[in-house]
C-alpha positions in Angstrom: -84.0 -31.4 -126.3 -82.4 -33.6 -123.1 -84.2 -35.8 -121.2 -83.7 -38.0 -118.6 -83.6 -41.8 -119.3 -83.4 -42.6 -115.4 -84.4 -40.0 -113.1 -82.0 -40.3 -110.1 -81.6 -43.1 -108.0 -79.2 -44.1 -105.1 -76.5 -46.2 -104.6 -73.6 -47.2 -101.9 -74.8 -45.4 -99.4 -72.2 -45.0 -96.0 -72.0 -43.4 -92.7 -70.4 -41.0 -94.8 -71.1 -41.0 -98.1 -73.5 -41.9 -100.7 -73.2 -42.4 -104.6 -76.0 -40.8 -107.0 -76.4 -42.4 -110.7 -79.1 -41.4 -113.7 -78.6 -41.3 -117.1 -79.3 -38.6 -120.2 -81.2 -39.2 -123.3 -77.3 -37.9 -125.1 -74.1 -37.2 -124.1 -74.3 -34.2 -121.4 -72.5 -32.7 -118.4 -73.9 -33.3 -115.4 -73.8 -32.5 -111.9 -75.6 -32.9 -108.4 -76.6 -29.9 -105.6 -76.8 -31.1 -102.1 -77.3 -29.5 -98.8 -77.8 -30.8 -95.0 -81.5 -30.5 -93.8 -81.0 -31.5 -90.1 -78.2 -29.8 -88.8 -75.0 -27.5 -89.9 -72.5 -29.7 -91.6 -69.2 -29.7 -89.7 -68.6 -26.4 -87.7 -70.4 -24.4 -90.1 -73.1 -22.2 -89.7 -76.4 -21.8 -92.0 -77.3 -24.2 -94.4 -74.1 -25.9 -96.2 -74.3 -26.6 -100.2 -72.1 -27.5 -102.4 -72.2 -28.8 -106.1 -70.5 -31.9 -107.2 -69.7 -32.9 -111.3 -70.5 -36.3 -112.1 -68.5 -39.0 -114.1 -69.8 -39.4 -117.3 -70.1 -43.2 -119.3 -71.6 -42.9 -122.9 -72.9 -45.9 -124.2 -75.0 -46.9 -127.2 -78.3 -48.9 -127.8 -79.2 -47.7 -131.5 -78.4 -44.5 -129.8 -75.7 -42.6 -127.6 -77.2 -42.6 -124.0 -75.0 -41.1 -121.2 -74.9 -42.6 -117.7 -73.7 -40.1 -114.6 -72.2 -41.2 -111.6 -71.4 -39.0 -108.3 -70.3 -39.9 -105.3 -71.0 -37.2 -102.6 -68.4 -37.8 -99.5 -67.5 -36.3 -96.3 -71.2 -36.4 -95.2 -72.4 -36.7 -91.4 -73.6 -40.3 -89.7 -77.0 -40.4 -89.6 -77.9 -37.6 -91.1 -80.6 -36.2 -93.8 -79.8 -34.1 -97.0 -81.2 -33.6 -100.1 -80.0 -33.2 -103.3 -80.8 -32.0 -107.0 -79.6 -33.0 -110.4 -78.7 -31.4 -113.5 -77.6 -32.3 -116.7 -76.5 -29.7 -120.1 -75.7 -30.7 -124.0 -74.1 -28.5 -126.2 -77.2 -27.8 -127.9 -78.6 -25.8 -125.2 -80.7 -28.8 -123.9 -80.8 -29.4 -119.7 -82.7 -31.7 -118.0 -83.3 -31.1 -113.5 -84.6 -33.5 -111.4 -86.8 -32.7 -108.4 -85.3 -32.3 -104.9 -85.2 -35.8 -103.2 -84.1 -36.3 -99.5 -81.7 -38.9 -98.3 -80.0 -39.8 -95.1 -76.5 -41.2 -94.6 -75.8 -44.4 -93.0 -76.4 -44.8 -89.0 -74.1 -45.2 -86.0 -73.3 -48.6 -85.0 -76.4 -49.3 -82.6 -78.3 -47.2 -84.0 -81.6 -48.7 -85.0 -82.6 -49.3 -88.8 -84.8 -50.7 -91.3 -84.8 -52.3 -94.8 -87.0 -53.9 -97.6 -86.5 -56.9 -99.3 -88.7 -57.8 -102.7 -87.2 -59.5 -106.3 -88.8 -60.9 -109.2 -90.0 -57.4 -110.8 -89.1 -59.2 -114.7 -89.1 -62.6 -113.2 -92.6 -63.6 -114.5 -92.2 -61.1 -117.3 -94.8 -58.9 -116.3 -95.2 -55.8 -114.9 -98.6 -56.0 -113.5 -97.8 -55.6 -109.9 -94.6 -53.4 -110.0 -95.9 -50.4 -109.2 -98.2 -51.9 -106.2 -94.8 -53.2 -104.7 -93.0 -49.9 -104.8 -95.7 -48.1 -103.1 -95.9 -50.7 -100.1 -92.1 -50.6 -99.6 -92.3 -46.3 -99.9 -95.2 -46.6 -96.9 -93.0 -48.3 -94.6 -89.4 -46.1 -95.6 -87.1 -48.2 -95.4 -83.2 -47.1 -94.8 -82.2 -49.2 -98.4 -83.8 -51.8 -100.4 -82.6 -55.7 -101.0 -83.2 -56.6 -104.5 -82.7 -60.7 -104.7 -82.4 -61.0 -108.6 -84.9 -61.3 -111.6 -85.0 -57.4 -111.4 -85.8 -57.3 -115.3 -87.2 -60.3 -117.5 -84.4 -60.4 -120.0 -81.1 -58.0 -118.4 -79.5 -58.2 -122.3 -82.7 -55.9 -123.4 -81.8 -52.3 -122.6 -85.6 -51.5 -122.4 -86.5 -53.8 -119.8 -84.6 -52.2 -117.0 -86.8 -49.1 -117.2 -89.8 -51.1 -118.0 -89.6 -53.4 -115.0 -87.3 -51.5 -112.4 -86.5 -48.1 -113.0 -89.6 -46.9 -114.2 -92.2 -48.1 -111.4 -89.6 -48.2 -109.0 -88.0 -44.3 -109.3 -89.7 -42.8 -106.8 -88.5 -45.5 -103.9 -85.2 -45.5 -105.6 -84.2 -41.6 -105.4 -84.3 -41.9 -101.7 -83.8 -45.6 -101.5 -80.4 -46.7 -102.0 -80.8 -50.0 -103.5 -78.7 -53.4 -103.6 -79.0 -55.8 -106.5 -77.9 -59.5 -106.8 -78.0 -60.9 -110.0 -80.6 -63.3 -110.6 -80.7 -65.5 -113.9 -83.0 -63.1 -115.7 -80.3 -60.5 -115.3 -78.3 -62.9 -117.9 -74.8 -61.5 -116.6 -75.7 -58.6 -119.0 -73.3 -55.4 -119.2 -76.3 -53.5 -118.6 -76.3 -54.9 -114.8 -72.6 -53.2 -114.5 -73.5 -50.2 -115.8 -76.1 -49.2 -114.3 -74.7 -50.1 -110.5 -72.1 -48.5 -108.1 -71.2 -51.1 -106.1 -67.2 -52.4 -105.7 -65.3 -55.1 -108.3 -66.5 -57.5 -109.4 -69.7 -55.6 -108.8 -71.8 -59.2 -108.5 -70.8 -59.8 -105.3 -70.2 -57.7 -102.1 -70.6 -57.0 -98.7 -71.2 -54.3 -97.2 -72.3 -52.6 -92.9 -75.1 -51.4 -92.3 -75.6 -50.3 -88.2 -74.9 -53.4 -86.1 -75.5 -55.8 -89.3 -73.4 -57.7 -91.9 -74.4 -58.0 -95.3 -73.1 -60.3 -97.7 -74.5 -60.5 -101.3 -73.8 -63.3 -103.6 -73.8 -63.9 -107.2 -75.8 -67.5 -107.4 -75.8 -67.9 -111.0 -71.9 -67.9 -111.1 -71.8 -71.1 -108.8 -74.6 -72.9 -110.4 -75.5 -73.0 -113.9 -78.2 -74.6 -116.0 -77.7 -77.1 -118.1 -80.8 -78.6 -120.1 -83.2 -77.1 -117.9 -81.2 -78.3 -114.5 -79.1 -76.7 -112.1 -75.2 -77.7 -111.7 -72.5 -76.6 -109.9 -70.0 -74.7 -112.2 -66.8 -76.3 -113.8 -65.0 -74.5 -111.1 -67.3 -75.5 -108.4 -67.4 -73.6 -105.2 -64.2 -73.8 -102.8 -60.8 -72.6 -101.5 -59.4 -70.3 -104.8 -62.6 -70.2 -106.1 -62.5 -66.0 -105.9 -66.0 -65.4 -104.9 -65.4 -68.3 -102.3 -62.6 -66.4 -100.8 -64.4 -63.3 -100.9 -67.4 -65.3 -98.7 -64.7 -66.5 -96.2 -63.2 -63.5 -95.9 -66.1 -61.3 -95.7 -67.6 -64.2 -92.3 -64.5 -64.4 -90.8 -63.9 -60.9 -90.3 -67.1 -59.7 -89.5 -67.5 -61.5 -85.6 -68.4 -58.0 -84.2 -71.8 -57.5 -85.9 -74.5 -58.1 -84.2 -76.3 -59.5 -86.8 -75.1 -61.8 -90.3 -77.6 -61.7 -93.7 -76.7 -62.6 -96.7 -78.7 -62.7 -99.7 -78.3 -64.9 -103.2 -80.9 -65.5 -105.8 -80.9 -69.1 -105.7 -82.8 -70.8 -103.1 -81.5 -74.1 -101.0 -84.8 -74.4 -99.3 -88.4 -73.8 -100.8 -90.9 -76.5 -101.2 -91.9 -75.6 -104.5 -90.5 -76.0 -108.1 -87.0 -74.2 -108.3 -85.5 -75.2 -105.5 -81.5 -75.8 -105.7 -80.2 -78.4 -103.9 -76.5 -77.6 -105.3 -76.9 -74.2 -103.3 -76.4 -76.1 -100.2 -73.1 -76.1 -100.7 -73.5 -72.9 -99.0 -74.9 -73.8 -96.1 -72.3 -75.8 -93.6 -70.2 -72.5 -94.3 -73.1 -69.7 -93.4 -73.3 -71.7 -90.4 -69.8 -72.1 -89.1 -69.7 -68.3 -89.2 -72.9 -67.9 -87.7 -75.5 -66.4 -90.3 -78.9 -65.7 -88.8 -81.1 -65.1 -92.0 -80.7 -65.4 -96.0 -82.9 -64.4 -98.6 -83.5 -65.7 -101.7 -85.4 -65.4 -104.6 -85.6 -67.7 -108.1 -89.4 -69.2 -106.8 -92.1 -67.0 -107.2 -93.4 -67.1 -104.0 -93.3 -66.3 -100.6 -91.9 -69.3 -97.8 -89.8 -68.9 -94.7 -88.3 -71.8 -93.3 -87.9 -72.7 -89.8 -84.2 -72.3 -88.6 -82.1 -74.8 -89.8 -79.0 -76.7 -89.4 -76.7 -79.4 -90.4 -79.9 -79.7 -92.6 -82.1 -80.4 -89.9 -84.3 -77.9 -87.3 -82.3 -76.1 -84.6 -84.2 -73.5 -82.9 -81.1 -72.3 -80.9 -78.7 -72.0 -83.8 -80.5 -72.6 -86.7 -81.0 -70.2 -89.9 -84.0 -69.2 -91.3 -84.1 -69.1 -95.2 -86.9 -66.7 -96.6 -87.9 -67.1 -100.0 -88.9 -63.5 -100.9 -90.3 -63.9 -104.4 -91.9 -60.3 -104.7 -93.5 -58.7 -107.4 -94.8 -62.0 -109.1 -96.7 -64.9 -107.5 -96.4 -68.4 -109.0 -98.9 -70.3 -106.5 -98.7 -73.4 -109.3 -95.5 -74.0 -108.7 -96.1 -75.1 -104.7 -95.8 -78.6 -103.9 -98.9 -80.2 -102.6 -97.8 -80.1 -99.1 -95.4 -78.3 -97.4 -91.4 -79.2 -97.1 -90.4 -80.1 -93.1 -88.3 -76.9 -93.0 -91.1 -74.7 -94.2 -92.4 -73.1 -91.2 -94.9 -70.4 -93.3 -95.3 -70.3 -97.1 -98.2 -68.4 -99.4 -97.8 -67.1 -103.0 -98.6 -63.6 -103.4 -96.6 -60.3 -104.4 -95.1 -59.4 -101.9 -92.2 -57.0 -99.7 -90.6 -58.0 -96.8 -89.9 -55.3 -94.3 -86.8 -55.6 -91.8 -86.6 -53.9 -88.3 -83.3 -53.9 -86.6 -82.6 -52.6 -82.9 -79.8 -54.3 -81.0 -80.1 -58.0 -80.4 -84.0 -57.9 -81.6 -85.1 -58.5 -85.4 -88.3 -58.0 -86.3 -89.9 -59.1 -90.0 -93.3 -58.4 -91.9 -94.2 -59.7 -95.1 -96.7 -57.1 -96.7 -98.8 -58.2 -100.1 -99.2 -55.5 -102.6 -102.4 -54.5 -101.0 -100.5 -53.7 -97.8 -102.0 -56.7 -95.7 -100.0 -58.0 -93.4 -99.7 -61.6 -93.6 -96.6 -63.0 -91.6 -94.1 -62.1 -89.3 -90.8 -63.0 -87.6 -89.1 -61.8 -84.2 -86.1 -63.2 -83.3 -84.6 -61.6 -80.2 -81.2 -62.7 -79.4 -81.5 -62.3 -75.4 -84.2 -64.3 -75.6 -83.8 -67.6 -77.6 -85.2 -69.8 -78.9 -86.2 -67.8 -82.2 -89.9 -66.7 -81.9 -92.4 -66.7 -84.8 
């Protein structure tokens, strides 16, 4: 018998390519059949169809399993396709997925949307995960930002299915996700095996539409010792690879209408597990005109006022959003809001963001589909409307 351990999921969408991954219960061949669904491909007539063979990586965890990766390229921007994967082993076993849709990245000025959540494993309870993914599917984003703690114990193989890939499988088959490490990922090898990001994989950047996104590994900047956060031994400055990467990406993105940065440890939240040490990033983000930062770690929802120089700045401030996602820990809130807090509530949730030209709209949706916060930033009409 051959079966899927992880059904197909999407990675790293660009204007002309996407990567598809899946995992089978033993070593097997793999192939993806795909076709365009909206218009003919290139100059061909009729339905374009092609088959691409997977690259394979066998990992043992009590028994061998096979992780498959296929990159489809030469696609048309902003176009819809369907794909189906199949694997066969040398003992006559085979498995075949359903047909799933995907869409390539848009042209520069085409509006798009994305969802944000986290903490599907942060409380080590999977009670709300399926409901969160149901809400994500309801809003049909172009992609998903996962701001860490997708699993409870990253070094425990079964946690990756229990907390993330199983409850999210229907979303992940058609919605690419970008995960950055949280403390619960434990810098485990499974993280690196199961995502298809550019090396070193724990931090990266990508352009989508008119927006530059930068995902950072805050667990490599701050480490916990005796239960307290500390900057790592190397600090965060010139010559440190992630610092140089961040400066390079920010300085090369001046043509982007929006700059969005996401990482796990929150510099601002009026609750336990605020990580003040992460404010070492804030002057850099301010200098290069970052608009919005998404964090997690504190398992609540919180949106800041626009902040700059550790104070209120309605014209040029950065909005920090703690999208503490699938869990809810109201007991972590402090007895009053901090000065920097615009809105905060502890409820399992996801965040939906739409970007159209100079206008960004954010809606925070709880696990039962209720809207509980919203924000609009219109760069043609500053200050920020909230």
